C-alpha positions as CSV (number, residue, x, y, z in Angstrom):
1,X,104.4,101.8,83.1
2,X,107.7,100.1,83.8
3,X,109.4,97.5,81.7
4,X,109.1,93.9,82.8
5,X,112.3,93.0,84.6
6,X,110.7,90.7,87.2
7,X,112.2,92.7,90.1
8,X,110.7,95.8,91.7
9,X,112.7,98.7,93.0
10,X,114.2,97.8,96.3
11,X,113.7,101.4,97.5
12,X,110.0,101.4,97.0
13,X,107.2,100.1,99.2
14,X,103.4,99.9,99.3
15,X,101.6,99.9,102.7
16,X,98.2,98.3,103.1
17,X,96.6,101.1,105.1
18,X,93.4,101.6,107.1
19,X,94.2,104.6,109.3
20,X,94.2,102.5,112.4
21,X,96.9,102.1,115.0
22,X,98.6,99.1,113.5
23,X,98.8,100.2,109.9
24,X,99.8,103.7,110.9
25,X,102.7,102.3,112.9
26,X,103.6,100.2,109.9
27,X,103.5,103.3,107.7
28,X,106.0,105.1,109.9
29,X,108.1,101.9,109.9
30,X,108.1,101.9,106.1
31,X,108.9,105.6,105.9
32,X,112.0,105.0,108.0
33,X,113.2,102.1,105.9
34,X,112.3,103.0,102.3
35,X,113.0,106.0,100.1
36,X,109.6,105.9,98.4
37,X,106.4,104.8,100.2
38,X,102.8,104.8,98.9
39,X,99.7,103.7,100.8
40,X,96.6,101.9,99.6
41,X,93.2,101.9,101.4
42,X,90.3,99.7,100.4
43,X,86.7,100.7,100.5
44,X,84.8,97.5,101.3
45,X,81.6,98.9,102.7
46,X,82.8,99.9,106.2
47,X,80.1,101.0,108.5
48,X,81.9,104.2,109.3
49,X,83.2,106.6,106.6
50,X,85.4,108.1,109.3
51,X,87.9,105.2,108.6
52,X,88.5,106.4,105.1
53,X,88.6,110.0,106.1
54,X,91.1,109.2,108.8
55,X,93.3,107.3,106.3
56,X,93.2,110.2,103.9
57,X,94.1,112.7,106.6
58,X,97.0,110.8,107.9
59,X,98.5,110.3,104.4
60,X,98.1,114.0,103.8
61,X,99.8,114.9,107.0
62,X,102.7,112.6,106.3
63,X,102.9,113.6,102.6
64,X,102.3,110.0,101.4
65,X,100.7,109.3,98.1
66,X,97.4,107.6,98.9
67,X,95.4,105.2,96.7
68,X,91.8,104.2,97.4
69,X,90.4,101.1,95.7
70,X,86.8,100.0,95.6
71,X,86.3,96.5,97.1
72,X,82.6,96.8,97.9
73,X,82.0,93.5,96.2
74,X,83.5,91.9,99.2
75,X,80.6,93.1,101.3
76,X,78.1,91.5,99.0
77,X,79.8,88.2,99.2
78,X,80.7,88.2,102.9
79,X,78.3,90.2,105.2
80,X,80.0,90.9,108.6
81,X,79.8,93.2,111.6
82,X,82.3,95.6,110.2
83,X,80.0,96.5,107.3
84,X,76.4,95.8,108.6
85,X,74.7,97.9,111.3
86,X,72.3,95.1,112.0
87,X,75.0,92.6,112.9
88,X,76.3,92.5,116.5
89,X,80.1,92.8,117.1
90,X,80.9,89.7,119.1
91,X,83.7,87.2,119.7
92,X,82.9,83.6,120.3
93,X,85.1,81.2,122.3
94,X,85.2,78.5,119.6
95,X,84.3,80.4,116.4
96,X,85.5,83.2,114.3
97,X,84.5,86.7,115.5
98,X,81.6,88.4,113.7
99,X,84.2,91.0,112.5
100,X,86.0,88.5,110.4
101,X,85.8,89.2,106.7
102,X,86.6,86.0,104.7
103,X,89.3,86.7,102.1
104,X,89.9,90.3,103.1
105,X,93.7,90.1,103.6
106,X,94.1,87.7,100.7
107,X,92.4,90.2,98.4
108,X,93.9,93.3,99.9
109,X,97.5,92.0,99.6
110,X,96.8,90.7,96.1
111,X,95.6,94.1,94.9
112,X,98.4,95.8,96.8
113,X,100.8,93.6,94.8
114,X,99.2,94.6,91.5
115,X,99.6,98.2,92.5
116,X,103.2,97.6,93.5
117,X,103.9,96.0,90.2
118,X,102.6,99.1,88.4
119,X,104.7,101.5,90.4
120,X,107.7,99.2,90.3
121,X,107.8,98.6,94.1
122,X,109.4,95.5,95.6
123,X,108.1,95.7,99.1
124,X,104.6,95.2,100.6
125,X,103.8,96.1,104.3
126,X,100.8,94.9,106.3
127,X,100.0,95.3,110.0
128,X,98.7,91.8,110.7
129,X,99.7,90.1,113.9
130,X,99.5,86.5,115.0
131,X,99.8,87.6,118.7
132,X,96.6,89.7,118.5
133,X,94.9,88.0,115.5
134,X,91.7,87.4,117.5
135,X,91.0,84.2,115.6
136,X,91.5,85.7,112.1
137,X,93.3,83.0,110.0
138,X,94.5,85.5,107.4
139,X,96.6,87.3,110.1
140,X,98.8,84.3,110.7
141,X,102.4,84.1,109.7
142,X,101.9,80.9,107.8
143,X,99.3,82.5,105.6
144,X,101.4,85.5,104.8
145,X,104.5,83.4,103.9
146,X,102.3,81.2,101.6
147,X,100.7,84.2,100.0
148,X,104.1,85.8,99.4
149,X,105.2,82.7,97.4
150,X,101.9,82.6,95.5
151,X,102.0,86.3,94.5
152,X,105.6,85.9,93.2
153,X,104.7,82.8,91.2
154,X,101.5,84.4,89.8
155,X,103.2,87.6,88.7
156,X,106.7,86.3,88.1
157,X,108.0,88.9,90.6
158,X,110.2,89.0,93.8
159,X,107.9,90.8,96.1
160,X,108.7,90.8,99.8
161,X,105.8,91.0,102.3
162,X,106.9,92.6,105.6
163,X,104.9,92.1,108.8
164,X,106.6,94.4,111.4
165,X,103.9,93.6,114.0
166,X,103.5,89.8,113.5
167,X,104.9,88.8,116.9
168,X,104.0,92.0,118.8
169,X,101.2,92.4,121.3
170,X,99.6,95.9,121.6
171,X,102.1,97.1,124.2
172,X,104.9,96.1,121.9
173,X,103.1,98.0,119.0
174,X,103.0,101.1,121.2
175,X,106.7,100.6,122.0
176,X,107.5,100.4,118.3
177,X,105.6,103.6,117.6
178,X,107.6,105.3,120.4
179,X,110.9,104.1,118.9
180,X,109.8,105.5,115.6
181,X,109.0,108.9,117.2
182,X,105.3,108.4,116.3
183,X,103.7,107.6,119.7
184,X,101.8,110.9,120.0
185,X,100.8,110.9,116.4
186,X,99.4,107.4,116.5
187,X,97.6,108.1,119.7
188,X,95.9,111.3,118.5
189,X,95.2,110.6,114.8
190,X,94.4,107.0,114.3
191,X,91.0,105.2,114.3
192,X,90.8,101.6,115.5
193,X,87.4,101.7,117.1
194,X,84.7,99.4,115.6
195,X,82.2,102.2,116.4
196,X,84.1,104.8,114.3
197,X,85.3,107.0,117.2
198,X,88.8,108.4,116.6
199,X,91.8,108.3,119.0
200,X,90.7,106.9,122.4
201,X,87.6,105.3,120.8
202,X,84.5,104.0,122.6
203,X,86.5,102.0,125.1
204,X,84.0,99.1,124.9
205,X,84.4,97.3,121.5
206,X,87.0,94.5,121.2
207,X,89.3,96.7,119.1
208,X,89.3,99.5,121.8
209,X,89.8,97.0,124.6
210,X,92.8,95.5,122.7
211,X,94.2,98.9,121.9
212,X,94.0,100.1,125.5
213,X,95.3,96.8,127.0
214,X,98.7,98.2,128.0
215,X,100.8,95.8,130.0
216,X,103.9,96.9,132.1
217,X,106.7,94.6,130.9
218,X,110.2,94.8,129.5
219,X,108.8,95.8,126.1
220,X,106.8,98.7,127.4
221,X,107.0,102.3,126.1
222,X,108.8,104.9,128.2
223,X,107.1,105.4,131.5
224,X,106.4,109.1,130.9
225,X,104.5,108.4,127.7
226,X,102.6,105.5,129.2
227,X,101.5,107.4,132.3
228,X,100.3,110.2,130.2
229,X,98.5,107.9,127.8
230,X,96.7,106.1,130.6
231,X,95.5,109.3,132.3
232,X,94.2,110.9,129.1
233,X,92.5,107.7,128.0
234,X,90.4,107.3,131.2
C-alpha cells in the first residue's frame, strides 16, 4: 500500500480490458507508452464465459498482470442482451440498443480508478469510441471528461483517463493496431462477437458487422494486411 501523495506514478497504467478488439488495441497502446501496465476485467454476468477466458489468455500471452473483479450485481440491476439469453440483440433507430448496460462504464472506470490508486498508477485507459458508440451515452467524450474530473475530486488524485480510440472508426482502429505491430494478434486472439465466437466471429451480430466494416480510405491499414484480412474473414 502506497503512502498518500495525491499523485500516482506517471509510468504506471491500468487498462479496462474485455479481450475484445478495442481493449486489446488499447492494451498494446498502453504497453508502448508506459513502463508498467496492468489490466482489469469485470465479470458482470456475460452470456459467454469465453470473453473472460479470452481476456485471461491475452494477458498471459503479453505477460500483463490481470485482475478480475466481480460485478454481477450489475446484471441484477440492469438486465440486458449481453447477459440474458432470453433477450434479443437488437438496435433501434430512436432508442438505446438492447446491449446497453446502464452505468457499466461509470462503474468499470470507477473501480479501475480504485485499483489504480492501490497500485499507485496515474493513468487509466479505456477503449470507448464516440465514432462507433452505437447510441451508448457512456462512450461519449463528454462523459469521460466529466468522470475524470469526478474521480479526481472524489479520491483527491490526478488520474488521467486516456481514450485512444475516441475519434476512430473501426478501420482506424485496425490501422492503429497495425502501427503498433499488433494487427495479426488482434485479428487472431480477440473476441468481439456478441455470440461468443472468437476471432472472425459469427459475422451477423452488430459487433461483428462493425468489426468487419473495413472502409478503404486514407486511414486504412496497409493493403497487404487488409487484403489478407478480407479473404480470410469471408
